[in-house]
Structure formats: C-alpha cells, structure tokens
N, C-alpha and C positions, 0 to 999 in steps of 0.2 A: 719323645714329642708329647705335649700336652693335648688334651682333648679339645681345647679351645682353637688350637691353630688348625686342627683338620677342618673346622667349620668357618674359617675366615675370623673376622674381627669381632663378630657378635658372640658374647659369652652367654652361658646357660646357667641360670640359678634354679636348683631343684629344691622344692620345700616339701617335707614330710609331715602331714598334720594340717588340717584346714580349719582350725579353730582360732582362738584369740592370737597366740604368739605367732603361728605360722602365717595366717593371712594378714596380720598386721605388718610383719616383716616383708611379705610379698608386696603389699600395697605400698609401703614406704620405698621400697626398692624401685618399683614402678615409677613413683613420683620423681625419683632422682635419675631416672634412665628411660629413654625412649625404647620402644619395641625393636628398632633396629640396632640398638646398642646391647640390650639385655632381653633374652628370652627367659621367661618365668614358667616353670611347670610345677604345679602344686599337686600332691597325692592325697586323697582323703578316703579312708576306707569306709566311712559311713555316708549318710545321705545329706547332711547339712554342714554348713560352713558358718563361721563367725557368728556364734550364738552365745547366749549367756547361760552356762551351766548353772551358774549360782541361782538363776530364776526358776530352775525345774521344780523345787518344792512348791512354790507360789502358784505355778501352772498346775501341778498335780492337786494342790488344794482349792483351786478355783478362784484365787485372787487375780490371777492373769488368765483372761478368758480363753486364749487360743495360743497355741505353739509358735505361730509365726511372729508374734509380738516379741519373742526372744531372740529373733534373728536380726542381727545388726545389718548384715550384708548378704544378700543371696548369691548362689553360685552364678547366676546370669550376670548380676552387677560386677562380680569379680572378672568374668570372661569379657564383659564389655570393655574392660580397662587392659585387655590384651594379657591376661593372665591364663595360661592353659591349665584350667583346674579340671582334674579328673577324679570324679566321685566314685565311690565303691571300688576303689583301687587300693589295694594294700600293698605297701612295700614289704617285702619278705626278706631282703638281704642288702647290706651295705657293703660296697667294696671300696674302702678309702684309698687303697693303693692304685686301683684301677679307675678311680673317680667316676663310679657309676653306681647305680642302684637297680635291683631287681624288683619289679612290681607285678602283682597278679590281679587280674580282673575278678572281683568277688563272684560275679554272676556266671562268667563263662569258664573261669579257671585258667584262661590263657595268661602266659607270663612273658615279659620282655624286659630286657635291660635299657636304662636310660643313662646316658653319661651326663656329667655335670662339670663346671668350673667352680661353682661354689654351691655350698650344701647347707641348708638350714633343718635342724632336727626339732620338731615341735610335736612329739608324739604323745605328750600329755601324761596322765596318770591313769591308773586302773583301780577300781574298787577292791579292797581287800576282801577276798573270798576264803575264809578259813578252811583247812582241809578237815572238813567234818562230814559224817554220813548225811546224805539227803541235801547237801548244800546246792546241788544242780538241779534239784527237782523243780517242776513247773510250779510257779507261784512264789519262788524266791528270787528277789530282785536286787540287783545293785543299781544305783543311781548316779550316773556320771555324765552320759551323753543324752542329746535329745532322743536318740533312738531308745535308750533305756527308759526315759521318761514315758515314751509312747507305749513301750512294751508294759510298764507298770500300769498305766491307764487302761490299756486293753485287758489286762488281768482284772483289774477292779471292776470293768464294765461287765465281764462274763462270769464272775465269781459270786455265787448266791450268799455266801456267808458275810458277815460284818465284823470279824475279828482279825485284827492285824497286830503283828508283833514286829517291833523295830529292834534290831540287834546293833547295840552301840548308842551312845549318847553324846557324841560330838556335835559339830555344827549341823552336818547333814541328818544325824539321827534325830536330834530335837527339831529341826525344821520339818522333817518328813512326818514326825509324830504329830505335830500340829496340823500338817496338811491332811493327814488321815482322819483326824478328829473332825476337821472341817468337812469331810466327805461322809460324816456319820458312822465312822467305824469305832468300835471298842479297841483302844489301843493300849498295848503293854509295851514299855521299853525295857529291855533286859541289858544292863550295864555292868561290866566287870569292875569298873571303878567305884570309889566310895560315895561319889556324887557325880551327876551329869556335868558335862562341860569340862573335861580334864585340861582344857586350855586355861582354866581358871584355878586359883588355889581352892581347896575343898570348902572353906568357909563361905566363899563367894558363890560356889557351885551349889551350896545348900539353898540359897535364894532362888536359883533356878529350878531346883527340885520342888520347892514349895509352889512355884508358879506352875510348873507342869501338872501337879496334882490338883491344883485350883482349876485347871482346864479340863480336868477328868481323865488325865493320862495316868495310868498305873505305872509307877516308877519302881523297878526292881534293880538295886544296886548290889555290888559285891557277888554278882552272879556270872559265872563262866558257862557259856553255851557249850554243850557237849555233842549236840546232834540235831538233826531236823528229821521229825517223824513224818512218814507218808501214808496215804491211803493205799488200798489195793490198786487203785488206777494211777499211783505214783505221784498224785498231788500232795502238796504240803498239808498237814493237819495239825501240826504242833512243834514248838521249839522246846527242847529238853535241856536242863540243867542237872547238876548231880543231885539237887534237892527236889526239883519238881518239873512238871510239864506245863507249857503254856499254849493252850489251844490257839491255833492260827488257820486262818483261811488265805492269808497272804502274809509274806515275811519280806522285810526291807532290811538290807544290809547297810547300816550306817557305821561301819567300824573305822572308816577312813580309806586312804588311798596310798598306793605306792607309785613311785616314778615308773613310767612304762618306758623301760630301757633295755627291753630284750634285744632289739636290733643292735643298739650301741655296744651292749656287752659282747654279743657274738662277733662284733667287728673290732674288738680290742680297744674301744674308746675309753678314756678314764672315768671312773665312777667313784663317788664318794661313799662315806660310811653309811649314808641313808639309801644308797642305790641309785642317786641322781647323777647326771652328767655333771662334770666339772668344768667350769669355764673361767677364762679371765674377765676383767671389768668390761671389756668390749663384746661379752658374750661369745667369744670364739672359744671353741673346745680346746682345751690345754693340749698343746703339742700338735695341733692341726691347723695350718694357716688358712685353709679354705673352708673349713667347716665351723657353723655357729649353731648354738642350741638355746632354747628358751622356753618358758612356760613351766608346766607341772613336772616335766621331765628333768629339770636341773635342780641343783642345790645353790643356794644364795648365801652371801655373807651376812650373818646377823651382826649389825653395827654395834649392838650393845655388848654381846658376849665375845665377839671376835672370831666366832666359829661359823662353820657351814651347817646350814639347816635346810630341810625341805619344807617349804611353805607354799602349798598349792592354792594360789588365789588369782582370780581373773585380773586384778589390778596390777599384779606383777607381770603376768603373761603379756598384757597389752604393752606395757613399758618395755619389757624384753623385745618384743616384736619391733617396736619403734627404733630401739638401739641397733638390733641386727640388721634391720632394713637399711637403716642409715650407713652401716659399716659395709654390708654386702653391696650397696649401691655406690659405693666409692667415697663415701663421707667418713665422718668420725663421731662417735658417741660413745658414752660409757654408762654403765648400770652400777652405782656405788654399793648398793646393798639395801637391806630392810631393817625395820625394828620390830617386826611381827605384830602389826596392827590388824586387828579383825572386830567385826561388829555382827550381831545377830539379834533375834528376838524370838521369844515364845509368848504368844497372845500379845499383850501390850507391855510385856517386860522387856527392856532392852538391855543387852549383854554386850559389853565391849572390854577389850583388853589390848595392851601394847607392851612391848619389852619383855622382861623375864618374870616368870613365876619364882616363888621362894625355891622350889626344887631345881630350877634352871640356874639360878644364882648359885646354890650350894654346888651344883655339878661343875661349874666352872671355877669353883673356888673363891667366890666373892663373899666378904663380909658385908652384912647389910642391916638396916633397921627398917621395920614395917610400921604403918599406921593405917588404921581402918576409921573412917569417919561417917557419920550420918548427916545428910543435909537434905536441901529440897531443890526442886528444878527451877522454882521461881521464888520471889520474896514471899515469906511465909503468909502475909496478909493478902496476897493477891490470889484471886479465884483459881481453882483447879491446880493448885501447887502440889507436887507429888513427892514422896520421899526418895532418896537416892543414896546408895552406899558406894564410897570410893575407898579402894585400897591402894596404897603407894609404897614402893620399895625404893630406898635410897642407900647408896653405899656408905658404909661405916667411914667415919672421919672425913671424907672428901665431900659426902652429901650428893654425889652425882645420882641423878635420876636412873633407876634401873628398870621400873616397871609400874604400870598403873592398871587397875581393874575397876570397872564401873558397872554396877547393875541398878537399875531404876526404871521409871516410867517414862512417859514422853519427854524428850529432851535430854535423856541420860546419855544414850550411846554415842552421839557424835561428839560429845565432849571429850572423848578419848583422843580426838585429834589434836587438841591442845598439848597432851602429852606426847603424841607421837612427833610432833615438831620439836618439843623440848628435848626429846631423846636423840632425834636426828642432830640436833645442835649441841649435844653433850652438855646440856644445862644441868645446874644443880638444883636442889629443891629450894634452897635459898634464893637463887636467881629466878625461879619460877614465881615466887611471891610477889615480884614487882611487875609480872606481866601486864600490860594495859589491855585487859580484855573488855569486850562490850558489856554494858550494864544498863538494864532498865527492869523494873519490877516484873513485867510480863515474861521476861527471859531468863533471869537469874537473881538469886540474893545478891546484896551488895559485895559480898565476898563469894566468888563462884566456888562450887563444891570442889573443883580440882585444886583451886588456890588454898582453900581450907585445909586439905590434905597436905599440900605443899608446905604450908606453915607449920603444921603439926610435925611433919617428917623433918623439916629444918630444926625445929626445936629439939626433937629426939637425938638427932645427930650431934647437936651441940652438947646435949647433956651426957652423952655416952662416950664423946671423944676426950 
C-alpha cells in the first residue's frame, strides 16, 4: 500500500533544501495545487531560505549594506502560502523504498521520520575543504550560505589583524578577494593554476591577473597550499606552500564546490562522474518515478559538448525549481540543458564566458579555430569608450560556435549573452555576422565586438577548411 492511500486523497510533497531550487519547486507546486490537494513539507538545516548566495561577496565587501537584502522570500512568507517549512532541521537519511525521510532537529537532536508521495532533493553544494593540516582552525572560512557569510563577518569584526589569504582564484575567490580589499585588508590570493579564473583560457586569465594586482591584491600563481599554520591558541596565523608561508589573520577558501549528495549516495541514487545526481529532462532522478532533484546537487547536460557537467549557478537552480514544481504539481515541463554562461567582475573589469574553453574542446575531441580581437565598448570617438578583448572558438570546417570569452570594462560582460543565445541555437560564426544587433555610438561600435570576433572566426574557418 502506498503512503498516500493511508492519508486519503491529499498527497505529500517533501522538499530537502530551502534555497533556490527547493523553494522554487515548493512555490510552483503550491501555485498548481491547493493545500487540501497537496501538503508541502520543506526541510532546511540552516536559518535562511530563498536567498542569493551569489550576493554574499558583495554583502561581505559592503556593496550590499545588510544581509536581508539578499533574501528573496522569508520563511514567514513561505509559511503564509501553506508550505510547512522547518528551519534548522537536517535530513539525515533517505529511504526511497519506504518513501520516507528521517530528519533531526539541529538544536534538540530529536529525530523523526516523515513519509512522502513525492520528493524533491535540493541539497545544494558544499565548499571544497582540502584535507590539510589546520583547515578546520578558527579563522578559516568557506563561503556558500548566508550562515557562512555571517560567520566570516563575525570573524572579521573580532580579528585585530588585517591580513587575509584567499585560497583559490575562481569566481568566489576573486570576488572575495575584492570584498576583503574593500574592507581594508591586505589580500593575498594563492592559486594553483597558472592564472586566475580557470574558467577562462590562460591568456584571458592574464587580463584578470593584471586587474587584481591593480586593485592591490597580491596574486600568487602555480602555488599549491600544503597546510594552514595556527598560533598557540589554535587560531590561523599563516597559509603555507612548499615554497613559503603567507601570514594570515583570516583565510577564505575559494577553491570551488562539490555537489552535496551524501544522502543521495547513501540511498543508492544515481550519481554522475562529478558526484552530482543524474536526472532526465523533467529533472526526475533517473530510475525513480517520484523523486526529483535540482540546483547545485545535480549534473546538467552541456548543449555544446553533449556531456554532463556540474555547473553550480543560481540561474540554473531557479529554472530547475520551476520545472520540478510544475512536474511534481501535476503539470509538464523540461530543462533542456546549459551552455555554461557566467559573468563576474573584479573592480571595474568585467569577466564573462560561455561555451567551451580550448581544453574543454580538446577533451571532447573537437577540432577548432580560435581568434582573439581587441575592440571598444562604444564607438571610438564617443566619450568614455573602453577597451575590450573577445576570444572566440569555432569548430573546424563547420564553423559552429563553440565558445566565447570576454574581458573588458563597462559594457563588456553582458555582451556574452549574444554568444549564449547563438550557442543555444547552434549557430555558426558566419551566421552570427548577420545578427541584427542594436547600434548607436554610446552603446557600441558599428560592428559590435562579438561580431568582429565572429567575422574573423568565420574567415579563419574558410581559410583552414
């Protein structure tokens, strides 16, 4: 007998995780079903729901004045919509065969089982904490949740020293380095790669390196952290590599994240090569009719390479939640995949990418041509025009667009959206050259920088084919 029949006609949807994917799914399911049709129970182990983790560096750096501005919908607002939201309650076990989850009250330790008819797993991702001596010392922080951000701010408020070391130079590492500079810290970034922003090819990453140094950040590349040294009281005092030590009063780990799939793994649910849950296009966990998963805990289809990837972004999580909530609520929706678009900044330098890097294209066996062009954000004669570098990858012979990277000042970053649409549509560089983009001297040269790159890429494809 199913769990639903013992409770009558009303079904129960259980959601694990109270941020973007989980609460978007819960909210969408509620829009489609009245409370007497569908009971919704959501578990969140932290103190907050529906917040922008992407905004944490800007809150820490002072651009966003207070934490609550990052919260899109409060627990009280969710409860007012008949969602039984249980904060500080951690799910500790999944029982797919019995259609139930076991949850523990973080404060009291009390545990209980909750049955479900439909389950949504939105457990997110966890910061990578390398297995190093001292990594758990006071003063060492990952930054993934609002609770993490608050803990870091508390440390900054009570730490007398002003030296910060950021480990890693991806999006979070670069953004946190700038946030700490804004707070008046001396910042060193220790990066094991040859340049910051490994999501870019190294030549483009070099432009980010130069901007970081211009901001006063000390950039240390090709350096592997071997441990974190502590004082007699146990607090952090330095980050060490095989070559030297870097004094630190606070350490931020910006190494990246992994899917938080501990529960799913223990329950025998299918995981991919990157450790994320595997779903079909409706975001249903493969092989499980009544379980869906979305957000940073899943792997998604890369529409350019055709392979599964783990790309933890709030944009994807919210879309996953809408799809899951529609399907769990009795409707039908699909999530086709992604092209890997991301944008960030350091000081006034905008950094954007979409599609494949050179090493991604090599990894999947694609032959390609590359071009890199220098252009300007506006017509050259218009005031405040600034330089912009665009790199484009196009497939050998076919000319199919494979990837674009853009680094420049104001007006550079969001130009990547042109390429994101072209990638999604499967356009060639030649086809891109005819795109009817908006033009006026305050906004663009007569040939937009992305189209200049497309013209050169199309010409190179013709020459080499």
